[in-house]
mmCIF file of the C-alpha atoms, coordinates in Angstrom:
data_MODEL
# 
_entry.id   MODEL 
# 
loop_
_atom_site.group_PDB 
_atom_site.id 
_atom_site.type_symbol 
_atom_site.label_atom_id 
_atom_site.label_alt_id 
_atom_site.label_comp_id 
_atom_site.label_asym_id 
_atom_site.label_entity_id 
_atom_site.label_seq_id 
_atom_site.pdbx_PDB_ins_code 
_atom_site.Cartn_x 
_atom_site.Cartn_y 
_atom_site.Cartn_z 
_atom_site.occupancy 
_atom_site.B_iso_or_equiv 
_atom_site.pdbx_formal_charge 
_atom_site.auth_seq_id 
_atom_site.auth_comp_id 
_atom_site.auth_asym_id 
_atom_site.auth_atom_id 
_atom_site.pdbx_PDB_model_num 
ATOM 1   C CA . MET A 1 1   ? -12.268 -17.680 -4.423  1.00 0.00 ? 1   MET A CA 1 
ATOM 2   C CA . SER A 1 2   ? -15.132 -19.869 -5.582  1.00 0.00 ? 2   SER A CA 1 
ATOM 3   C CA . ALA A 1 3   ? -16.396 -19.713 -9.341  1.00 0.00 ? 3   ALA A CA 1 
ATOM 4   C CA . GLN A 1 4   ? -19.270 -18.203 -8.360  1.00 0.00 ? 4   GLN A CA 1 
ATOM 5   C CA . THR A 1 5   ? -17.719 -15.294 -6.306  1.00 0.00 ? 5   THR A CA 1 
ATOM 6   C CA . ALA A 1 6   ? -16.408 -12.068 -8.118  1.00 0.00 ? 6   ALA A CA 1 
ATOM 7   C CA . PRO A 1 7   ? -13.103 -10.639 -7.331  1.00 0.00 ? 7   PRO A CA 1 
ATOM 8   C CA . ASP A 1 8   ? -13.033 -7.588  -5.080  1.00 0.00 ? 8   ASP A CA 1 
ATOM 9   C CA . ALA A 1 9   ? -12.427 -4.316  -6.868  1.00 0.00 ? 9   ALA A CA 1 
ATOM 10  C CA . VAL A 1 10  ? -8.924  -2.514  -5.708  1.00 0.00 ? 10  VAL A CA 1 
ATOM 11  C CA . VAL A 1 11  ? -8.100  0.976   -6.689  1.00 0.00 ? 11  VAL A CA 1 
ATOM 12  C CA . ILE A 1 12  ? -4.582  1.849   -6.371  1.00 0.00 ? 12  ILE A CA 1 
ATOM 13  C CA . LEU A 1 13  ? -3.081  5.509   -5.885  1.00 0.00 ? 13  LEU A CA 1 
ATOM 14  C CA . ILE A 1 14  ? 0.513   6.402   -7.078  1.00 0.00 ? 14  ILE A CA 1 
ATOM 15  C CA . SER A 1 15  ? 2.695   9.310   -7.632  1.00 0.00 ? 15  SER A CA 1 
ATOM 16  C CA . GLY A 1 16  ? 5.660   7.821   -9.291  1.00 0.00 ? 16  GLY A CA 1 
ATOM 17  C CA . ARG A 1 17  ? 6.885   4.667   -11.538 1.00 0.00 ? 17  ARG A CA 1 
ATOM 18  C CA . GLY A 1 18  ? 4.410   2.372   -9.518  1.00 0.00 ? 18  GLY A CA 1 
ATOM 19  C CA . SER A 1 19  ? 6.385   -0.721  -9.036  1.00 0.00 ? 19  SER A CA 1 
ATOM 20  C CA . ASN A 1 20  ? 4.421   -1.810  -5.965  1.00 0.00 ? 20  ASN A CA 1 
ATOM 21  C CA . MET A 1 21  ? 1.430   -1.165  -8.205  1.00 0.00 ? 21  MET A CA 1 
ATOM 22  C CA . ARG A 1 22  ? 2.845   -3.564  -11.063 1.00 0.00 ? 22  ARG A CA 1 
ATOM 23  C CA . ALA A 1 23  ? 3.444   -6.231  -8.483  1.00 0.00 ? 23  ALA A CA 1 
ATOM 24  C CA . LEU A 1 24  ? -0.052  -5.900  -7.201  1.00 0.00 ? 24  LEU A CA 1 
ATOM 25  C CA . ILE A 1 25  ? -1.620  -5.916  -10.808 1.00 0.00 ? 25  ILE A CA 1 
ATOM 26  C CA . GLU A 1 26  ? 0.571   -8.964  -11.835 1.00 0.00 ? 26  GLU A CA 1 
ATOM 27  C CA . HIS A 1 27  ? -0.615  -11.047 -8.544  1.00 0.00 ? 27  HIS A CA 1 
ATOM 28  C CA . SER A 1 28  ? -4.298  -10.127 -9.595  1.00 0.00 ? 28  SER A CA 1 
ATOM 29  C CA . LEU A 1 29  ? -3.959  -11.933 -12.709 1.00 0.00 ? 29  LEU A CA 1 
ATOM 30  C CA . ALA A 1 30  ? -3.845  -15.302 -11.267 1.00 0.00 ? 30  ALA A CA 1 
ATOM 31  C CA . ALA A 1 31  ? -6.781  -17.639 -12.015 1.00 0.00 ? 31  ALA A CA 1 
ATOM 32  C CA . ASP A 1 32  ? -7.538  -17.629 -7.819  1.00 0.00 ? 32  ASP A CA 1 
ATOM 33  C CA . SER A 1 33  ? -7.065  -14.179 -7.327  1.00 0.00 ? 33  SER A CA 1 
ATOM 34  C CA . PRO A 1 34  ? -9.653  -12.753 -4.820  1.00 0.00 ? 34  PRO A CA 1 
ATOM 35  C CA . TYR A 1 35  ? -9.168  -9.130  -6.408  1.00 0.00 ? 35  TYR A CA 1 
ATOM 36  C CA . ARG A 1 36  ? -8.797  -7.293  -9.497  1.00 0.00 ? 36  ARG A CA 1 
ATOM 37  C CA . VAL A 1 37  ? -7.288  -3.814  -10.039 1.00 0.00 ? 37  VAL A CA 1 
ATOM 38  C CA . SER A 1 38  ? -10.189 -1.707  -11.229 1.00 0.00 ? 38  SER A CA 1 
ATOM 39  C CA . GLY A 1 39  ? -8.372  1.455   -11.601 1.00 0.00 ? 39  GLY A CA 1 
ATOM 40  C CA . VAL A 1 40  ? -5.164  3.339   -11.058 1.00 0.00 ? 40  VAL A CA 1 
ATOM 41  C CA . LEU A 1 41  ? -5.321  7.117   -10.005 1.00 0.00 ? 41  LEU A CA 1 
ATOM 42  C CA . ALA A 1 42  ? -2.475  9.415   -9.740  1.00 0.00 ? 42  ALA A CA 1 
ATOM 43  C CA . ASP A 1 43  ? -1.833  13.119  -8.565  1.00 0.00 ? 43  ASP A CA 1 
ATOM 44  C CA . ARG A 1 44  ? 0.624   13.596  -11.069 1.00 0.00 ? 44  ARG A CA 1 
ATOM 45  C CA . PRO A 1 45  ? 1.959   12.434  -14.507 1.00 0.00 ? 45  PRO A CA 1 
ATOM 46  C CA . ALA A 1 46  ? 3.363   9.356   -13.182 1.00 0.00 ? 46  ALA A CA 1 
ATOM 47  C CA . GLY A 1 47  ? 5.382   6.887   -14.913 1.00 0.00 ? 47  GLY A CA 1 
ATOM 48  C CA . GLY A 1 48  ? 3.006   4.086   -13.452 1.00 0.00 ? 48  GLY A CA 1 
ATOM 49  C CA . LEU A 1 49  ? 0.002   5.139   -15.296 1.00 0.00 ? 49  LEU A CA 1 
ATOM 50  C CA . GLU A 1 50  ? 1.451   3.643   -18.630 1.00 0.00 ? 50  GLU A CA 1 
ATOM 51  C CA . VAL A 1 51  ? 2.361   0.583   -16.924 1.00 0.00 ? 51  VAL A CA 1 
ATOM 52  C CA . ALA A 1 52  ? -1.499  0.146   -15.716 1.00 0.00 ? 52  ALA A CA 1 
ATOM 53  C CA . ARG A 1 53  ? -2.602  0.906   -19.230 1.00 0.00 ? 53  ARG A CA 1 
ATOM 54  C CA . ASP A 1 54  ? -0.413  -1.628  -20.711 1.00 0.00 ? 54  ASP A CA 1 
ATOM 55  C CA . PHE A 1 55  ? -2.317  -4.189  -18.595 1.00 0.00 ? 55  PHE A CA 1 
ATOM 56  C CA . GLY A 1 56  ? -5.531  -2.649  -19.776 1.00 0.00 ? 56  GLY A CA 1 
ATOM 57  C CA . ILE A 1 57  ? -6.380  -1.014  -16.585 1.00 0.00 ? 57  ILE A CA 1 
ATOM 58  C CA . SER A 1 58  ? -8.019  2.544   -16.456 1.00 0.00 ? 58  SER A CA 1 
ATOM 59  C CA . THR A 1 59  ? -6.112  5.297   -15.394 1.00 0.00 ? 59  THR A CA 1 
ATOM 60  C CA . GLN A 1 60  ? -6.641  8.673   -14.286 1.00 0.00 ? 60  GLN A CA 1 
ATOM 61  C CA . ILE A 1 61  ? -4.767  12.208  -13.308 1.00 0.00 ? 61  ILE A CA 1 
ATOM 62  C CA . LEU A 1 62  ? -5.993  13.948  -10.707 1.00 0.00 ? 62  LEU A CA 1 
ATOM 63  C CA . ALA A 1 63  ? -3.546  16.684  -10.112 1.00 0.00 ? 63  ALA A CA 1 
ATOM 64  C CA . PRO A 1 64  ? -4.113  19.357  -7.680  1.00 0.00 ? 64  PRO A CA 1 
ATOM 65  C CA . HIS A 1 65  ? -5.215  22.379  -9.513  1.00 0.00 ? 65  HIS A CA 1 
ATOM 66  C CA . THR A 1 66  ? -5.979  24.543  -6.194  1.00 0.00 ? 66  THR A CA 1 
ATOM 67  C CA . THR A 1 67  ? -4.603  25.080  -2.884  1.00 0.00 ? 67  THR A CA 1 
ATOM 68  C CA . ASP A 1 68  ? -7.658  24.026  -1.260  1.00 0.00 ? 68  ASP A CA 1 
ATOM 69  C CA . ARG A 1 69  ? -6.609  20.937  0.065   1.00 0.00 ? 69  ARG A CA 1 
ATOM 70  C CA . ALA A 1 70  ? -10.228 19.802  0.948   1.00 0.00 ? 70  ALA A CA 1 
ATOM 71  C CA . ALA A 1 71  ? -11.659 20.568  -2.301  1.00 0.00 ? 71  ALA A CA 1 
ATOM 72  C CA . TYR A 1 72  ? -8.828  18.403  -3.798  1.00 0.00 ? 72  TYR A CA 1 
ATOM 73  C CA . GLU A 1 73  ? -9.699  15.576  -1.547  1.00 0.00 ? 73  GLU A CA 1 
ATOM 74  C CA . ARG A 1 74  ? -13.207 15.693  -2.192  1.00 0.00 ? 74  ARG A CA 1 
ATOM 75  C CA . GLU A 1 75  ? -12.558 15.207  -5.976  1.00 0.00 ? 75  GLU A CA 1 
ATOM 76  C CA . LEU A 1 76  ? -10.167 12.688  -5.258  1.00 0.00 ? 76  LEU A CA 1 
ATOM 77  C CA . ALA A 1 77  ? -12.764 10.903  -3.083  1.00 0.00 ? 77  ALA A CA 1 
ATOM 78  C CA . ALA A 1 78  ? -15.330 11.192  -5.618  1.00 0.00 ? 78  ALA A CA 1 
ATOM 79  C CA . ALA A 1 79  ? -13.131 9.720   -8.223  1.00 0.00 ? 79  ALA A CA 1 
ATOM 80  C CA . VAL A 1 80  ? -12.046 6.631   -6.194  1.00 0.00 ? 80  VAL A CA 1 
ATOM 81  C CA . GLY A 1 81  ? -15.698 6.391   -5.097  1.00 0.00 ? 81  GLY A CA 1 
ATOM 82  C CA . ALA A 1 82  ? -16.749 5.924   -8.679  1.00 0.00 ? 82  ALA A CA 1 
ATOM 83  C CA . LEU A 1 83  ? -14.733 2.741   -8.929  1.00 0.00 ? 83  LEU A CA 1 
ATOM 84  C CA . SER A 1 84  ? -16.546 0.950   -6.137  1.00 0.00 ? 84  SER A CA 1 
ATOM 85  C CA . PRO A 1 85  ? -13.558 -0.459  -4.409  1.00 0.00 ? 85  PRO A CA 1 
ATOM 86  C CA . ALA A 1 86  ? -13.469 -2.887  -1.793  1.00 0.00 ? 86  ALA A CA 1 
ATOM 87  C CA . LEU A 1 87  ? -9.949  -1.648  -1.097  1.00 0.00 ? 87  LEU A CA 1 
ATOM 88  C CA . VAL A 1 88  ? -7.979  1.465   -1.813  1.00 0.00 ? 88  VAL A CA 1 
ATOM 89  C CA . ALA A 1 89  ? -4.043  0.599   -1.822  1.00 0.00 ? 89  ALA A CA 1 
ATOM 90  C CA . LEU A 1 90  ? -1.598  3.360   -1.614  1.00 0.00 ? 90  LEU A CA 1 
ATOM 91  C CA . ALA A 1 91  ? 1.523   2.547   -3.521  1.00 0.00 ? 91  ALA A CA 1 
ATOM 92  C CA . GLY A 1 92  ? 4.095   5.639   -3.441  1.00 0.00 ? 92  GLY A CA 1 
ATOM 93  C CA . PHE A 1 93  ? 1.170   8.066   -3.321  1.00 0.00 ? 93  PHE A CA 1 
ATOM 94  C CA . MET A 1 94  ? 3.167   10.971  -1.860  1.00 0.00 ? 94  MET A CA 1 
ATOM 95  C CA . ARG A 1 95  ? 0.263   13.070  -0.668  1.00 0.00 ? 95  ARG A CA 1 
ATOM 96  C CA . VAL A 1 96  ? -0.708  12.688  3.152   1.00 0.00 ? 96  VAL A CA 1 
ATOM 97  C CA . LEU A 1 97  ? -4.366  11.903  3.056   1.00 0.00 ? 97  LEU A CA 1 
ATOM 98  C CA . SER A 1 98  ? -6.480  14.196  5.587   1.00 0.00 ? 98  SER A CA 1 
ATOM 99  C CA . ALA A 1 99  ? -9.245  12.799  7.916   1.00 0.00 ? 99  ALA A CA 1 
ATOM 100 C CA . PRO A 1 100 ? -12.176 13.367  5.891   1.00 0.00 ? 100 PRO A CA 1 
ATOM 101 C CA . PHE A 1 101 ? -10.857 10.981  2.865   1.00 0.00 ? 101 PHE A CA 1 
ATOM 102 C CA . VAL A 1 102 ? -9.380  8.511   5.388   1.00 0.00 ? 102 VAL A CA 1 
ATOM 103 C CA . GLN A 1 103 ? -12.823 8.409   7.257   1.00 0.00 ? 103 GLN A CA 1 
ATOM 104 C CA . ALA A 1 104 ? -14.701 8.305   3.610   1.00 0.00 ? 104 ALA A CA 1 
ATOM 105 C CA . PHE A 1 105 ? -12.613 4.877   3.218   1.00 0.00 ? 105 PHE A CA 1 
ATOM 106 C CA . GLU A 1 106 ? -12.369 3.909   6.818   1.00 0.00 ? 106 GLU A CA 1 
ATOM 107 C CA . GLY A 1 107 ? -10.984 0.588   7.420   1.00 0.00 ? 107 GLY A CA 1 
ATOM 108 C CA . ARG A 1 108 ? -10.586 0.068   3.414   1.00 0.00 ? 108 ARG A CA 1 
ATOM 109 C CA . ILE A 1 109 ? -7.121  1.816   2.722   1.00 0.00 ? 109 ILE A CA 1 
ATOM 110 C CA . MET A 1 110 ? -3.708  0.266   2.883   1.00 0.00 ? 110 MET A CA 1 
ATOM 111 C CA . ASN A 1 111 ? -0.195  1.506   2.425   1.00 0.00 ? 111 ASN A CA 1 
ATOM 112 C CA . ILE A 1 112 ? 3.378   0.148   2.237   1.00 0.00 ? 112 ILE A CA 1 
ATOM 113 C CA . HIS A 1 113 ? 5.909   2.050   4.128   1.00 0.00 ? 113 HIS A CA 1 
ATOM 114 C CA . PRO A 1 114 ? 9.709   1.289   3.640   1.00 0.00 ? 114 PRO A CA 1 
ATOM 115 C CA . SER A 1 115 ? 10.569  0.814   7.351   1.00 0.00 ? 115 SER A CA 1 
ATOM 116 C CA . LEU A 1 116 ? 9.850   -1.313  10.329  1.00 0.00 ? 116 LEU A CA 1 
ATOM 117 C CA . LEU A 1 117 ? 7.165   0.899   11.837  1.00 0.00 ? 117 LEU A CA 1 
ATOM 118 C CA . PRO A 1 118 ? 6.860   2.424   14.417  1.00 0.00 ? 118 PRO A CA 1 
ATOM 119 C CA . ARG A 1 119 ? 10.147  3.289   13.682  1.00 0.00 ? 119 ARG A CA 1 
ATOM 120 C CA . TYR A 1 120 ? 10.946  5.910   10.884  1.00 0.00 ? 120 TYR A CA 1 
ATOM 121 C CA . ALA A 1 121 ? 7.559   7.040   9.902   1.00 0.00 ? 121 ALA A CA 1 
ATOM 122 C CA . GLY A 1 122 ? 7.607   9.624   6.978   1.00 0.00 ? 122 GLY A CA 1 
ATOM 123 C CA . LEU A 1 123 ? 10.113  10.162  4.399   1.00 0.00 ? 123 LEU A CA 1 
ATOM 124 C CA . HIS A 1 124 ? 13.964  9.328   3.870   1.00 0.00 ? 124 HIS A CA 1 
ATOM 125 C CA . THR A 1 125 ? 13.774  5.836   5.680   1.00 0.00 ? 125 THR A CA 1 
ATOM 126 C CA . HIS A 1 126 ? 16.996  4.368   4.197   1.00 0.00 ? 126 HIS A CA 1 
ATOM 127 C CA . ARG A 1 127 ? 19.043  7.390   4.853   1.00 0.00 ? 127 ARG A CA 1 
ATOM 128 C CA . ARG A 1 128 ? 17.769  7.555   8.507   1.00 0.00 ? 128 ARG A CA 1 
ATOM 129 C CA . VAL A 1 129 ? 18.504  3.698   9.065   1.00 0.00 ? 129 VAL A CA 1 
ATOM 130 C CA . LEU A 1 130 ? 22.115  4.073   7.817   1.00 0.00 ? 130 LEU A CA 1 
ATOM 131 C CA . ALA A 1 131 ? 22.686  7.473   9.711   1.00 0.00 ? 131 ALA A CA 1 
ATOM 132 C CA . ALA A 1 132 ? 21.639  5.399   13.003  1.00 0.00 ? 132 ALA A CA 1 
ATOM 133 C CA . HIS A 1 133 ? 23.606  2.303   12.137  1.00 0.00 ? 133 HIS A CA 1 
ATOM 134 C CA . ASP A 1 134 ? 21.206  0.166   12.508  1.00 0.00 ? 134 ASP A CA 1 
ATOM 135 C CA . ALA A 1 135 ? 21.455  -3.556  11.751  1.00 0.00 ? 135 ALA A CA 1 
ATOM 136 C CA . GLU A 1 136 ? 17.910  -4.104  10.153  1.00 0.00 ? 136 GLU A CA 1 
ATOM 137 C CA . HIS A 1 137 ? 15.611  -2.472  8.162   1.00 0.00 ? 137 HIS A CA 1 
ATOM 138 C CA . GLY A 1 138 ? 12.542  -3.529  6.207   1.00 0.00 ? 138 GLY A CA 1 
ATOM 139 C CA . ALA A 1 139 ? 8.991   -2.462  5.146   1.00 0.00 ? 139 ALA A CA 1 
ATOM 140 C CA . THR A 1 140 ? 5.702   -2.640  6.709   1.00 0.00 ? 140 THR A CA 1 
ATOM 141 C CA . VAL A 1 141 ? 2.037   -2.828  5.228   1.00 0.00 ? 141 VAL A CA 1 
ATOM 142 C CA . HIS A 1 142 ? -0.514  -1.059  7.563   1.00 0.00 ? 142 HIS A CA 1 
ATOM 143 C CA . PHE A 1 143 ? -3.973  0.000   7.377   1.00 0.00 ? 143 PHE A CA 1 
ATOM 144 C CA . VAL A 1 144 ? -4.184  3.913   6.781   1.00 0.00 ? 144 VAL A CA 1 
ATOM 145 C CA . THR A 1 145 ? -5.703  6.114   9.742   1.00 0.00 ? 145 THR A CA 1 
ATOM 146 C CA . GLU A 1 146 ? -5.497  9.967   10.252  1.00 0.00 ? 146 GLU A CA 1 
ATOM 147 C CA . THR A 1 147 ? -2.143  9.982   11.586  1.00 0.00 ? 147 THR A CA 1 
ATOM 148 C CA . LEU A 1 148 ? 0.608   9.356   9.144   1.00 0.00 ? 148 LEU A CA 1 
ATOM 149 C CA . ASP A 1 149 ? 2.038   5.962   9.107   1.00 0.00 ? 149 ASP A CA 1 
ATOM 150 C CA . ALA A 1 150 ? 0.509   5.023   12.430  1.00 0.00 ? 150 ALA A CA 1 
ATOM 151 C CA . GLY A 1 151 ? -2.429  2.820   11.528  1.00 0.00 ? 151 GLY A CA 1 
ATOM 152 C CA . PRO A 1 152 ? -2.384  -0.792  12.558  1.00 0.00 ? 152 PRO A CA 1 
ATOM 153 C CA . ALA A 1 153 ? 0.283   -2.770  11.103  1.00 0.00 ? 153 ALA A CA 1 
ATOM 154 C CA . ILE A 1 154 ? -0.411  -5.944  9.072   1.00 0.00 ? 154 ILE A CA 1 
ATOM 155 C CA . LEU A 1 155 ? 2.740   -7.192  7.613   1.00 0.00 ? 155 LEU A CA 1 
ATOM 156 C CA . GLN A 1 156 ? 6.552   -6.631  7.945   1.00 0.00 ? 156 GLN A CA 1 
ATOM 157 C CA . SER A 1 157 ? 9.359   -7.781  5.901   1.00 0.00 ? 157 SER A CA 1 
ATOM 158 C CA . ARG A 1 158 ? 12.973  -7.524  7.339   1.00 0.00 ? 158 ARG A CA 1 
ATOM 159 C CA . VAL A 1 159 ? 16.285  -6.985  5.731   1.00 0.00 ? 159 VAL A CA 1 
ATOM 160 C CA . ALA A 1 160 ? 19.929  -7.005  7.029   1.00 0.00 ? 160 ALA A CA 1 
ATOM 161 C CA . VAL A 1 161 ? 21.758  -3.735  6.536   1.00 0.00 ? 161 VAL A CA 1 
ATOM 162 C CA . MET A 1 162 ? 25.006  -4.752  4.880   1.00 0.00 ? 162 MET A CA 1 
ATOM 163 C CA . PRO A 1 163 ? 28.400  -3.014  5.691   1.00 0.00 ? 163 PRO A CA 1 
ATOM 164 C CA . GLY A 1 164 ? 29.090  -0.450  3.212   1.00 0.00 ? 164 GLY A CA 1 
ATOM 165 C CA . ASP A 1 165 ? 25.424  -0.111  1.998   1.00 0.00 ? 165 ASP A CA 1 
ATOM 166 C CA . SER A 1 166 ? 24.597  3.001   0.043   1.00 0.00 ? 166 SER A CA 1 
ATOM 167 C CA . GLU A 1 167 ? 21.147  4.434   0.207   1.00 0.00 ? 167 GLU A CA 1 
ATOM 168 C CA . ALA A 1 168 ? 20.163  3.076   -3.284  1.00 0.00 ? 168 ALA A CA 1 
ATOM 169 C CA . GLU A 1 169 ? 21.506  -0.471  -2.379  1.00 0.00 ? 169 GLU A CA 1 
ATOM 170 C CA . LEU A 1 170 ? 19.522  -0.482  0.672   1.00 0.00 ? 170 LEU A CA 1 
ATOM 171 C CA . ALA A 1 171 ? 16.482  0.750   -1.012  1.00 0.00 ? 171 ALA A CA 1 
ATOM 172 C CA . ALA A 1 172 ? 16.696  -1.621  -3.588  1.00 0.00 ? 172 ALA A CA 1 
ATOM 173 C CA . ARG A 1 173 ? 16.686  -4.712  -1.222  1.00 0.00 ? 173 ARG A CA 1 
ATOM 174 C CA . VAL A 1 174 ? 13.611  -3.305  0.618   1.00 0.00 ? 174 VAL A CA 1 
ATOM 175 C CA . LEU A 1 175 ? 11.798  -2.513  -2.652  1.00 0.00 ? 175 LEU A CA 1 
ATOM 176 C CA . GLU A 1 176 ? 12.296  -6.030  -3.442  1.00 0.00 ? 176 GLU A CA 1 
ATOM 177 C CA . THR A 1 177 ? 10.772  -7.367  -0.735  1.00 0.00 ? 177 THR A CA 1 
ATOM 178 C CA . GLU A 1 178 ? 8.070   -5.211  -0.622  1.00 0.00 ? 178 GLU A CA 1 
ATOM 179 C CA . HIS A 1 179 ? 7.002   -6.666  -3.868  1.00 0.00 ? 179 HIS A CA 1 
ATOM 180 C CA . ARG A 1 180 ? 6.829   -10.001 -2.203  1.00 0.00 ? 180 ARG A CA 1 
ATOM 181 C CA . MET A 1 181 ? 4.577   -8.961  0.479   1.00 0.00 ? 181 MET A CA 1 
ATOM 182 C CA . TYR A 1 182 ? 2.111   -6.193  -0.561  1.00 0.00 ? 182 TYR A CA 1 
ATOM 183 C CA . PHE A 1 183 ? -0.076  -8.485  -2.603  1.00 0.00 ? 183 PHE A CA 1 
ATOM 184 C CA . ARG A 1 184 ? -0.631  -10.780 0.441   1.00 0.00 ? 184 ARG A CA 1 
ATOM 185 C CA . ALA A 1 185 ? -2.153  -8.268  2.523   1.00 0.00 ? 185 ALA A CA 1 
ATOM 186 C CA . VAL A 1 186 ? -4.350  -7.246  -0.144  1.00 0.00 ? 186 VAL A CA 1 
ATOM 187 C CA . ARG A 1 187 ? -5.295  -10.867 -1.110  1.00 0.00 ? 187 ARG A CA 1 
ATOM 188 C CA . TRP A 1 188 ? -6.128  -11.636 2.682   1.00 0.00 ? 188 TRP A CA 1 
ATOM 189 C CA . PHE A 1 189 ? -8.206  -8.445  2.689   1.00 0.00 ? 189 PHE A CA 1 
ATOM 190 C CA . CYS A 1 190 ? -10.262 -9.582  -0.228  1.00 0.00 ? 190 CYS A CA 1 
ATOM 191 C CA . GLU A 1 191 ? -10.715 -12.983 1.019   1.00 0.00 ? 191 GLU A CA 1 
ATOM 192 C CA . HIS A 1 192 ? -12.209 -11.475 4.341   1.00 0.00 ? 192 HIS A CA 1 
ATOM 193 C CA . ARG A 1 193 ? -9.384  -13.057 6.496   1.00 0.00 ? 193 ARG A CA 1 
ATOM 194 C CA . LEU A 1 194 ? -8.064  -9.656  7.238   1.00 0.00 ? 194 LEU A CA 1 
ATOM 195 C CA . THR A 1 195 ? -10.077 -6.465  8.371   1.00 0.00 ? 195 THR A CA 1 
ATOM 196 C CA . CYS A 1 196 ? -9.555  -3.224  10.434  1.00 0.00 ? 196 CYS A CA 1 
ATOM 197 C CA . ALA A 1 197 ? -11.631 -2.684  13.514  1.00 0.00 ? 197 ALA A CA 1 
ATOM 198 C CA . GLY A 1 198 ? -11.348 -0.844  16.814  1.00 0.00 ? 198 GLY A CA 1 
ATOM 199 C CA . GLY A 1 199 ? -8.307  0.548   16.001  1.00 0.00 ? 199 GLY A CA 1 
ATOM 200 C CA . ARG A 1 200 ? -6.536  -2.759  15.234  1.00 0.00 ? 200 ARG A CA 1 
ATOM 201 C CA . ALA A 1 201 ? -5.851  -5.030  12.393  1.00 0.00 ? 201 ALA A CA 1 
ATOM 202 C CA . TRP A 1 202 ? -7.626  -8.607  12.557  1.00 0.00 ? 202 TRP A CA 1 
ATOM 203 C CA . PHE A 1 203 ? -6.261  -11.540 11.082  1.00 0.00 ? 203 PHE A CA 1 
ATOM 204 C CA . ASP A 1 204 ? -8.254  -14.974 10.844  1.00 0.00 ? 204 ASP A CA 1 
ATOM 205 C CA . GLY A 1 205 ? -10.469 -13.889 13.480  1.00 0.00 ? 205 GLY A CA 1 
ATOM 206 C CA . ARG A 1 206 ? -7.782  -12.684 16.246  1.00 0.00 ? 206 ARG A CA 1 
ATOM 207 C CA . ALA A 1 207 ? -6.392  -9.013  17.075  1.00 0.00 ? 207 ALA A CA 1 
ATOM 208 C CA . LEU A 1 208 ? -2.772  -8.794  16.100  1.00 0.00 ? 208 LEU A CA 1 
ATOM 209 C CA . SER A 1 209 ? -0.541  -7.843  19.059  1.00 0.00 ? 209 SER A CA 1 
ATOM 210 C CA . ALA A 1 210 ? 2.262   -7.325  16.466  1.00 0.00 ? 210 ALA A CA 1 
ATOM 211 C CA . PRO A 1 211 ? 2.462   -7.475  12.604  1.00 0.00 ? 211 PRO A CA 1 
ATOM 212 C CA . LEU A 1 212 ? 2.648   -10.966 11.035  1.00 0.00 ? 212 LEU A CA 1 
ATOM 213 C CA . GLN A 1 213 ? 6.222   -11.632 9.602   1.00 0.00 ? 213 GLN A CA 1 
ATOM 214 C CA . LEU A 1 214 ? 6.984   -12.376 5.997   1.00 0.00 ? 214 LEU A CA 1 
ATOM 215 C CA . ALA A 1 215 ? 9.396   -14.940 6.778   1.00 0.00 ? 215 ALA A CA 1 
ATOM 216 C CA . ASP A 1 216 ? 6.707   -16.790 8.601   1.00 0.00 ? 216 ASP A CA 1 
ATOM 217 C CA . VAL A 1 217 ? 3.907   -16.783 6.021   1.00 0.00 ? 217 VAL A CA 1 
ATOM 218 C CA . GLY A 1 218 ? 5.736   -17.471 2.879   1.00 0.00 ? 218 GLY A CA 1 
ATOM 219 C CA . LYS A 1 219 ? 8.704   -16.330 0.504   1.00 0.00 ? 219 LYS A CA 1 
# 
């Protein structure tokens, strides 16, 4: 990023403790970071909000107060839009976003999911991997589309499933690698190296036929 170029604004949505949010914020503090976190929004009184405030970042709780999902998502979209983000990063945000919200920020929403997508979309991924006796697990950063966990994959990390692993032990190893990968995809997007177009992720001018691998792009 040149000295004359202002960093892109990134808004993070959370529902919990925000460990991936913290990693994104910490990496945004680097002198050469092409992004800054302009706000953190949560759908409940999430523990990560206090972490964000400790970094001096504005926070907001926008909890559903109605059973009208469309009305809630219009409020959420308005709150996010008010922060003028170049990118919306979901970091443990536990609500499935509907088509109108995704369309409002089309090509500008990312998520990190704890599995090697397209395997194990949805919840309880670590439990399902252990039940299937898989030898390998991991995480995927992907663009968000209207279909849950089915948007174009950008970057994956892989971890071995060890004999005797508990769900908690496996989850901890996957989370550790998530912290080393999400910021890379956010950085690439804000450096204009990464885009989403035509239902595909594009990196350095080429459409990705498979997600990039963390082992190949750095530790």
